[in-house]
C-alpha atoms as a printed R data frame, in Angstrom:
    type eleno elety resid chain resno       x      y       z
1   ATOM     1    CA   MET     A     1 -49.862  8.828 -23.397
2   ATOM     2    CA   ILE     A     2 -49.707  5.964 -21.225
3   ATOM     3    CA   GLU     A     3 -48.105  4.250 -23.950
4   ATOM     4    CA   TYR     A     4 -44.992  7.559 -24.257
5   ATOM     5    CA   ILE     A     5 -44.747  7.423 -20.497
6   ATOM     6    CA   ILE     A     6 -44.190  3.651 -20.140
7   ATOM     7    CA   ALA     A     7 -41.430  4.059 -23.471
8   ATOM     8    CA   MET     A     8 -39.329  7.023 -21.992
9   ATOM     9    CA   PHE     A     9 -38.942  4.851 -18.028
10  ATOM    10    CA   VAL     A    10 -38.049  2.009 -20.852
11  ATOM    11    CA   PHE     A    11 -35.540  4.517 -22.501
12  ATOM    12    CA   LEU     A    12 -34.275  5.551 -19.147
13  ATOM    13    CA   TYR     A    13 -33.704  2.270 -17.573
14  ATOM    14    CA   VAL     A    14 -32.204  0.784 -20.784
15  ATOM    15    CA   TYR     A    15 -29.800  3.916 -21.389
16  ATOM    16    CA   ARG     A    16 -28.790  3.350 -17.666
17  ATOM    17    CA   GLY     A    17 -28.083  0.437 -17.821
18  ATOM    18    CA   VAL     A    18 -25.485  1.013 -20.748
19  ATOM    19    CA   ARG     A    19 -23.374  3.277 -18.842
20  ATOM    20    CA   PHE     A    20 -23.469  1.091 -16.563
21  ATOM    21    CA   PHE     A    21 -21.369 -1.528 -18.275
22  ATOM    22    CA   ILE     A    22 -18.967  0.696 -20.353
23  ATOM    23    CA   ILE     A    23 -18.127  2.159 -16.567
24  ATOM    24    CA   ARG     A    24 -17.650 -1.279 -15.365
25  ATOM    25    CA   ARG     A    25 -15.309 -1.696 -18.031
26  ATOM    26    CA   LYS     A    26 -12.776  1.262 -17.222
27  ATOM    27    CA   ASP     A    27  -9.632  0.097 -15.677
28  ATOM    28    CA   PHE     A    28  -9.024  2.248 -12.081
29  ATOM    29    CA   SER     A    29  -5.834  0.743 -11.383
30  ATOM    30    CA   ASN     A    30  -4.026  4.006 -11.946
31  ATOM    31    CA   GLU     A    31  -6.654  6.315 -11.097
32  ATOM    32    CA   LYS     A    32  -4.783  9.515  -9.784
33  ATOM    33    CA   ILE     A    33  -5.649 10.558  -5.818
34  ATOM    34    CA   LEU     A    34  -7.753 14.219  -6.060
35  ATOM    35    CA   PRO     A    35  -5.023 16.824  -4.446
36  ATOM    36    CA   GLY     A    36  -5.704 16.651  -0.461
37  ATOM    37    CA   ALA     A    37  -7.635 13.323  -0.781
38  ATOM    38    CA   GLU     A    38  -4.360 11.098   0.368
39  ATOM    39    CA   PRO     A    39  -3.907  8.662   3.022
40  ATOM    40    CA   PHE     A    40  -0.940 10.298   5.570
41  ATOM    41    CA   TYR     A    41   1.428  8.224   8.355
42  ATOM    42    CA   HIS     A    42   2.507 10.151  11.086
43  ATOM    43    CA   LYS     A    43   4.764  7.821  13.110
44  ATOM    44    CA   ARG     A    44   5.321  8.790  16.524
45  ATOM    45    CA   GLY     A    45   4.479  7.126  19.993
46  ATOM    46    CA   LYS     A    46   3.661  3.374  20.331
47  ATOM    47    CA   THR     A    47  -0.009  3.986  20.532
48  ATOM    48    CA   GLY     A    48  -1.405  4.556  17.309
49  ATOM    49    CA   ILE     A    49  -5.001  5.337  15.583
50  ATOM    50    CA   LEU     A    50  -6.237  4.673  12.435
51  ATOM    51    CA   PHE     A    51  -8.675  7.496  10.957
52  ATOM    52    CA   ILE     A    52 -11.227  6.171   8.630
53  ATOM    53    CA   HIS     A    53 -13.121  8.625   6.061
54  ATOM    54    CA   GLY     A    54 -16.767  8.700   5.689
55  ATOM    55    CA   PHE     A    55 -18.762  7.624   2.329
56  ATOM    56    CA   THR     A    56 -17.630  9.566  -0.614
57  ATOM    57    CA   SER     A    57 -14.856 11.330   1.376
58  ATOM    58    CA   SER     A    58 -11.624 11.414   1.670
59  ATOM    59    CA   CYS     A    59  -8.701 11.398   4.646
60  ATOM    60    CA   TYR     A    60  -8.718 15.300   4.028
61  ATOM    61    CA   ASP     A    61 -11.464 15.395   6.743
62  ATOM    62    CA   TYR     A    62  -8.465 13.952   9.662
63  ATOM    63    CA   ILE     A    63  -5.663 16.514   8.615
64  ATOM    64    CA   ASP     A    64  -6.002 18.935  11.249
65  ATOM    65    CA   LEU     A    65  -7.038 15.992  13.956
66  ATOM    66    CA   GLY     A    66  -3.974 13.406  12.913
67  ATOM    67    CA   ASN     A    67  -1.762 17.297  13.352
68  ATOM    68    CA   TYR     A    68  -2.938 17.625  16.896
69  ATOM    69    CA   LEU     A    69  -2.630 14.216  17.942
70  ATOM    70    CA   ALA     A    70   0.620 13.711  16.855
71  ATOM    71    CA   LYS     A    71   1.957 16.645  18.259
72  ATOM    72    CA   LYS     A    72   1.082 14.717  21.674
73  ATOM    73    CA   GLY     A    73   3.073 11.498  20.225
74  ATOM    74    CA   VAL     A    74  -0.130  9.500  18.926
75  ATOM    75    CA   SER     A    75   1.089  7.346  15.551
76  ATOM    76    CA   CYS     A    76  -2.073  8.418  13.548
77  ATOM    77    CA   LYS     A    77  -2.726  7.132  10.282
78  ATOM    78    CA   ALA     A    78  -5.366  7.711   7.760
79  ATOM    79    CA   VAL     A    79  -6.942  5.178   5.103
80  ATOM    80    CA   LEU     A    80  -7.994  5.959   1.735
81  ATOM    81    CA   LEU     A    81 -11.268  3.898   1.367
82  ATOM    82    CA   ASP     A    82 -11.241  1.977  -1.930
83  ATOM    83    CA   GLY     A    83 -12.991  3.855  -4.871
84  ATOM    84    CA   HIS     A    84 -12.692  7.053  -2.734
85  ATOM    85    CA   GLY     A    85 -10.360 10.219  -3.721
86  ATOM    86    CA   THR     A    86 -10.504  9.453  -7.397
87  ATOM    87    CA   SER     A    87 -13.361  9.633  -8.889
88  ATOM    88    CA   PRO     A    88 -17.255  8.521  -8.715
89  ATOM    89    CA   GLU     A    89 -17.318  6.177 -11.871
90  ATOM    90    CA   HIS     A    90 -14.415  4.676  -9.652
91  ATOM    91    CA   LEU     A    91 -15.764  4.144  -6.557
92  ATOM    92    CA   LEU     A    92 -18.786  2.732  -8.751
93  ATOM    93    CA   THR     A    93 -16.772 -0.341  -9.458
94  ATOM    94    CA   THR     A    94 -16.188 -1.296  -5.860
95  ATOM    95    CA   THR     A    95 -18.122 -2.707  -3.492
96  ATOM    96    CA   GLU     A    96 -18.342 -2.873   0.417
97  ATOM    97    CA   LYS     A    97 -15.525 -5.923   0.692
98  ATOM    98    CA   ASP     A    98 -13.157 -3.749  -1.050
99  ATOM    99    CA   TRP     A    99 -13.321 -0.751   1.893
100 ATOM   100    CA   LYS     A   100 -13.286 -3.916   4.845
101 ATOM   101    CA   LYS     A   101  -9.880 -4.951   2.458
102 ATOM   102    CA   SER     A   102  -9.028 -1.376   2.549
103 ATOM   103    CA   VAL     A   103  -9.125 -0.920   6.421
104 ATOM   104    CA   ILE     A   104  -7.811 -4.222   7.223
105 ATOM   105    CA   ASN     A   105  -4.798 -3.646   5.242
106 ATOM   106    CA   ALA     A   106  -4.307 -0.289   6.685
107 ATOM   107    CA   MET     A   107  -4.530 -1.637  10.142
108 ATOM   108    CA   ASN     A   108  -2.101 -4.673   9.313
109 ATOM   109    CA   ASP     A   109   0.241 -1.765   8.910
110 ATOM   110    CA   LEU     A   110  -0.335  0.636  11.648
111 ATOM   111    CA   LYS     A   111  -0.291 -2.846  13.964
112 ATOM   112    CA   LYS     A   112   3.499 -3.073  13.209
113 ATOM   113    CA   ASP     A   113   4.808 -0.279  14.911
114 ATOM   114    CA   VAL     A   114   2.300  0.075  17.286
115 ATOM   115    CA   ASN     A   115   1.293 -1.665  20.951
116 ATOM   116    CA   LYS     A   116  -1.853 -0.278  21.180
117 ATOM   117    CA   VAL     A   117  -4.307  0.320  18.691
118 ATOM   118    CA   VAL     A   118  -7.782  2.767  18.487
119 ATOM   119    CA   ILE     A   119 -10.200  2.994  15.309
120 ATOM   120    CA   CYS     A   120 -11.740  5.906  15.037
121 ATOM   121    CA   GLY     A   121 -14.115  6.743  11.971
122 ATOM   122    CA   ASP     A   122 -17.019  9.020  11.136
123 ATOM   123    CA   SER     A   123 -20.340  8.381   9.199
124 ATOM   124    CA   MET     A   124 -20.128  5.233   7.409
125 ATOM   125    CA   GLY     A   125 -16.419  5.198   8.346
126 ATOM   126    CA   GLY     A   126 -17.519  4.868  11.734
127 ATOM   127    CA   SER     A   127 -19.524  1.967  10.580
128 ATOM   128    CA   LEU     A   128 -16.577  0.227   9.111
129 ATOM   129    CA   ALA     A   129 -14.880  1.169  12.446
130 ATOM   130    CA   LEU     A   130 -17.611 -0.762  14.441
131 ATOM   131    CA   TRP     A   131 -17.666 -3.569  12.194
132 ATOM   132    CA   TYR     A   132 -13.532 -4.316  12.492
133 ATOM   133    CA   ALA     A   133 -13.443 -3.657  16.482
134 ATOM   134    CA   ALA     A   134 -16.348 -6.153  16.518
135 ATOM   135    CA   ASN     A   135 -14.381 -9.275  14.311
136 ATOM   136    CA   HIS     A   136 -10.491 -7.905  15.607
137 ATOM   137    CA   LYS     A   137  -8.320 -6.838  18.199
138 ATOM   138    CA   VAL     A   138  -8.345 -3.362  19.060
139 ATOM   139    CA   ASP     A   139  -7.969 -0.810  22.490
140 ATOM   140    CA   GLY     A   140 -10.151  1.662  21.259
141 ATOM   141    CA   VAL     A   141 -12.867  2.191  19.229
142 ATOM   142    CA   ILE     A   142 -13.906  5.755  18.016
143 ATOM   143    CA   SER     A   143 -17.073  6.401  16.820
144 ATOM   144    CA   ILE     A   144 -18.267  9.756  15.060
145 ATOM   145    CA   GLY     A   145 -21.820 10.949  13.915
146 ATOM   146    CA   THR     A   146 -21.624  6.918  12.805
147 ATOM   147    CA   PRO     A   147 -25.947  6.461  11.550
148 ATOM   148    CA   ILE     A   148 -27.931  3.654  13.237
149 ATOM   149    CA   PHE     A   149 -30.932  5.476  12.527
150 ATOM   150    CA   VAL     A   150 -30.897  8.460   9.752
151 ATOM   151    CA   LYS     A   151 -33.387 10.942   9.505
152 ATOM   152    CA   LYS     A   152 -36.216 11.545   7.306
153 ATOM   153    CA   GLU     A   153 -35.689  7.266   6.290
154 ATOM   154    CA   LYS     A   154 -38.720  6.397   5.092
155 ATOM   155    CA   LEU     A   155 -38.593  9.476   2.315
156 ATOM   156    CA   TYR     A   156 -35.222  7.578   1.567
157 ATOM   157    CA   LYS     A   157 -36.600  4.325   1.110
158 ATOM   158    CA   ALA     A   158 -39.453  5.406  -0.954
159 ATOM   159    CA   VAL     A   159 -37.934  7.585  -3.217
160 ATOM   160    CA   PHE     A   160 -34.476  5.638  -3.758
161 ATOM   161    CA   PRO     A   161 -35.770  1.951  -5.411
162 ATOM   162    CA   ILE     A   162 -37.167  4.822  -8.366
163 ATOM   163    CA   LEU     A   163 -33.922  6.356  -8.729
164 ATOM   164    CA   LYS     A   164 -32.089  3.831  -8.418
165 ATOM   165    CA   LEU     A   165 -33.747  2.542 -11.530
166 ATOM   166    CA   PHE     A   166 -33.035  4.882 -14.001
167 ATOM   167    CA   LYS     A   167 -30.165  6.715 -12.960
168 ATOM   168    CA   ILE     A   168 -26.703  5.764 -12.185
169 ATOM   169    CA   TYR     A   169 -25.824  9.055 -10.039
170 ATOM   170    CA   GLN     A   170 -27.126 11.633  -7.539
171 ATOM   171    CA   LYS     A   171 -25.871 14.895  -7.222
172 ATOM   172    CA   LYS     A   172 -24.964 15.664  -3.376
173 ATOM   173    CA   TRP     A   173 -27.155 17.904  -1.185
174 ATOM   174    CA   TYR     A   174 -26.578 17.968   2.600
175 ATOM   175    CA   HIS     A   175 -27.070 20.658   4.881
176 ATOM   176    CA   THR     A   176 -24.103 22.751   5.605
177 ATOM   177    CA   LEU     A   177 -24.999 23.910   9.141
178 ATOM   178    CA   ASN     A   178 -23.443 27.582   8.346
179 ATOM   179    CA   LEU     A   179 -20.306 26.023   7.402
180 ATOM   180    CA   ASP     A   180 -17.330 28.596   6.322
181 ATOM   181    CA   PRO     A   181 -17.297 28.341   2.311
182 ATOM   182    CA   GLU     A   182 -13.305 28.243   2.303
183 ATOM   183    CA   THR     A   183 -14.103 24.787   4.395
184 ATOM   184    CA   VAL     A   184 -16.400 23.890   2.252
185 ATOM   185    CA   ALA     A   185 -14.177 24.590  -1.241
186 ATOM   186    CA   LYS     A   186 -11.443 22.876   0.471
187 ATOM   187    CA   ARG     A   187 -13.175 19.096   1.456
188 ATOM   188    CA   VAL     A   188 -12.343 16.580  -0.806
189 ATOM   189    CA   THR     A   189 -15.334 14.647  -1.329
190 ATOM   190    CA   TYR     A   190 -17.496 13.624  -4.250
191 ATOM   191    CA   LYS     A   191 -20.357 15.958  -5.798
192 ATOM   192    CA   HIS     A   192 -22.390 13.415  -6.980
193 ATOM   193    CA   ILE     A   193 -23.054  9.724  -5.457
194 ATOM   194    CA   PRO     A   194 -23.189  6.614  -6.978
195 ATOM   195    CA   LEU     A   195 -26.881  5.038  -6.117
196 ATOM   196    CA   LYS     A   196 -25.426  1.580  -6.519
197 ATOM   197    CA   SER     A   197 -22.669  2.400  -3.983
198 ATOM   198    CA   VAL     A   198 -25.176  3.668  -1.261
199 ATOM   199    CA   VAL     A   199 -26.723 -0.006  -1.092
200 ATOM   200    CA   ASP     A   200 -23.206 -1.268  -0.001
201 ATOM   201    CA   ALA     A   201 -22.911  1.525   2.318
202 ATOM   202    CA   GLY     A   202 -25.960  0.691   3.501
203 ATOM   203    CA   LYS     A   203 -24.849 -3.250   4.391
204 ATOM   204    CA   ILE     A   204 -22.256 -1.815   6.077
205 ATOM   205    CA   VAL     A   205 -24.431  0.307   8.535
206 ATOM   206    CA   LYS     A   206 -26.057 -3.552   8.962
207 ATOM   207    CA   GLU     A   207 -23.519 -5.309   9.494
208 ATOM   208    CA   ALA     A   208 -22.166 -3.288  11.930
209 ATOM   209    CA   LYS     A   209 -25.399 -2.990  13.645
210 ATOM   210    CA   ARG     A   210 -25.844 -6.290  14.246
211 ATOM   211    CA   SER     A   211 -22.150 -7.227  15.704
212 ATOM   212    CA   LEU     A   212 -22.221 -4.626  18.278
213 ATOM   213    CA   ARG     A   213 -22.431 -6.864  20.923
214 ATOM   214    CA   LYS     A   214 -19.088 -8.476  19.897
215 ATOM   215    CA   ILE     A   215 -17.764 -5.435  20.587
216 ATOM   216    CA   LYS     A   216 -15.300 -5.591  24.252
217 ATOM   217    CA   ALA     A   217 -12.761 -2.715  23.381
218 ATOM   218    CA   PRO     A   218 -13.863  0.940  25.613
219 ATOM   219    CA   ILE     A   219 -15.519  2.729  23.211
220 ATOM   220    CA   LEU     A   220 -15.711  6.984  22.750
221 ATOM   221    CA   ILE     A   221 -19.388  7.882  21.250
222 ATOM   222    CA   MET     A   222 -19.488 11.689  19.343
223 ATOM   223    CA   GLN     A   223 -22.138 13.369  17.662
224 ATOM   224    CA   SER     A   224 -23.182 16.964  16.905
225 ATOM   225    CA   THR     A   225 -26.393 18.312  18.665
226 ATOM   226    CA   ALA     A   226 -27.449 19.210  15.144
227 ATOM   227    CA   ASP     A   227 -26.415 16.346  12.886
228 ATOM   228    CA   TRP     A   228 -28.607 16.888   9.489
229 ATOM   229    CA   GLY     A   229 -28.920 12.684   8.770
230 ATOM   230    CA   VAL     A   230 -28.097 10.898  11.425
231 ATOM   231    CA   GLY     A   231 -30.873 10.423  14.002
232 ATOM   232    CA   GLU     A   232 -30.362 11.035  17.645
233 ATOM   233    CA   GLY     A   233 -30.819  7.637  18.482
234 ATOM   234    CA   SER     A   234 -27.854  6.263  17.153
235 ATOM   235    CA   VAL     A   235 -26.061  7.127  19.713
236 ATOM   236    CA   ASP     A   236 -27.909  5.685  22.651
237 ATOM   237    CA   TYR     A   237 -28.524  2.453  20.277
238 ATOM   238    CA   ILE     A   238 -24.728  2.069  20.296
239 ATOM   239    CA   TYR     A   239 -24.673  2.761  23.702
240 ATOM   240    CA   ARG     A   240 -26.838  0.339  25.196
241 ATOM   241    CA   LYS     A   241 -26.106 -2.305  22.009
242 ATOM   242    CA   ALA     A   242 -21.961 -2.207  22.133
243 ATOM   243    CA   GLY     A   243 -20.487 -5.380  24.851
244 ATOM   244    CA   SER     A   244 -18.287 -2.608  26.069
245 ATOM   245    CA   LEU     A   245 -17.372 -2.211  29.210
246 ATOM   246    CA   VAL     A   246 -16.403  1.112  29.228
247 ATOM   247    CA   LYS     A   247 -18.385  3.693  27.440
248 ATOM   248    CA   LYS     A   248 -18.584  7.588  26.801
249 ATOM   249    CA   ILE     A   249 -20.665  9.599  24.656
250 ATOM   250    CA   VAL     A   250 -19.536 13.430  23.787
251 ATOM   251    CA   TRP     A   251 -22.755 15.287  22.277
252 ATOM   252    CA   VAL     A   252 -20.803 18.405  20.090
253 ATOM   253    CA   LYS     A   253 -22.493 21.262  20.417
254 ATOM   254    CA   ASP     A   254 -24.034 22.454  16.982
255 ATOM   255    CA   VAL     A   255 -21.650 21.557  14.612
256 ATOM   256    CA   TYR     A   256 -21.549 20.076  11.079
257 ATOM   257    CA   HIS     A   257 -21.989 16.404  10.788
258 ATOM   258    CA   VAL     A   258 -17.992 15.875  10.513
259 ATOM   259    CA   ILE     A   259 -16.982 17.831  13.607
260 ATOM   260    CA   MET     A   260 -13.672 17.106  12.753
261 ATOM   261    CA   VAL     A   261 -13.842 19.773   9.383
262 ATOM   262    CA   ASP     A   262 -16.062 22.473  11.640
263 ATOM   263    CA   LYS     A   263 -13.550 24.765  12.959
264 ATOM   264    CA   ARG     A   264 -16.129 25.099  16.138
265 ATOM   265    CA   GLY     A   265 -15.840 21.271  16.418
266 ATOM   266    CA   LYS     A   266 -12.299 21.605  16.978
267 ATOM   267    CA   ALA     A   267 -12.332 21.429  20.675
268 ATOM   268    CA   SER     A   268 -13.665 18.280  20.949
269 ATOM   269    CA   PHE     A   269 -10.238 17.285  19.682
270 ATOM   270    CA   LYS     A   270  -9.183 17.287  23.256
271 ATOM   271    CA   HIS     A   271 -12.042 14.849  24.412
272 ATOM   272    CA   ILE     A   272 -10.547 12.458  21.731
273 ATOM   273    CA   TYR     A   273  -6.805 12.607  23.059
274 ATOM   274    CA   ASP     A   274  -8.141 11.946  26.578
275 ATOM   275    CA   PHE     A   275  -9.826  8.928  26.241
276 ATOM   276    CA   ILE     A   276  -6.628  8.048  24.103
277 ATOM   277    CA   ARG     A   277  -4.511  8.427  26.701
278 ATOM   278    CA   ASP     A   278  -6.915  6.886  29.080
279 ATOM   279    CA   LEU     A   279  -6.604  3.722  27.918
């Protein structure tokens, strides 16, 4: 019996390795972007904001916020991180270094057209925003549902190494907090998560955490009171450790983790505009 179980685990491990090798050999240079996931740029005034979506997500999450701020005269650019908005297989072939390059290139383009820049990210995109603000000049930072601590972190740390040995992908599950079905259906995200990419996402989170004291620009920290994944202590940690002189926390009541896509969360758009206006 024990020999059978060991043989099964060995088979799964080898099978995973072969599949991973085949995927890594594919050419994704001409991979088509999924409808709705596309990056966008609303060129308006001389103050600009760069939006960075979360892990496995896409620019779709910022469409409504971008339209709102553009009407207020703010230039809005959304970057599609490398490997996102196409296929989980494509994401598997990228690393956190590729995602950083996506942010740097997009911000360089935005800076050509504006005098002031704000960087805004949600979830892992928030970690990338914090990392960028710690290492490059910006006039403001907006962190939305950015993880420093993760709920059930001990459980994930116990299970993840085992899953990663035998599986390439894990079907995504997340609490929608009664998010309406229409919104869930329209969001452009991957339904399966490449487990190898989770490791790269974790590297971004750790790097952002280490570099908080280097951030000097004003910072707005936002999070839902009912966030299913990001621990509430993340907000307090970012607030205490950020080197910014100007800091503000906004709790958004009972909305989804990605507050911008929740109809109830759109009341928070004014907080974001007020923060940009006051810079």
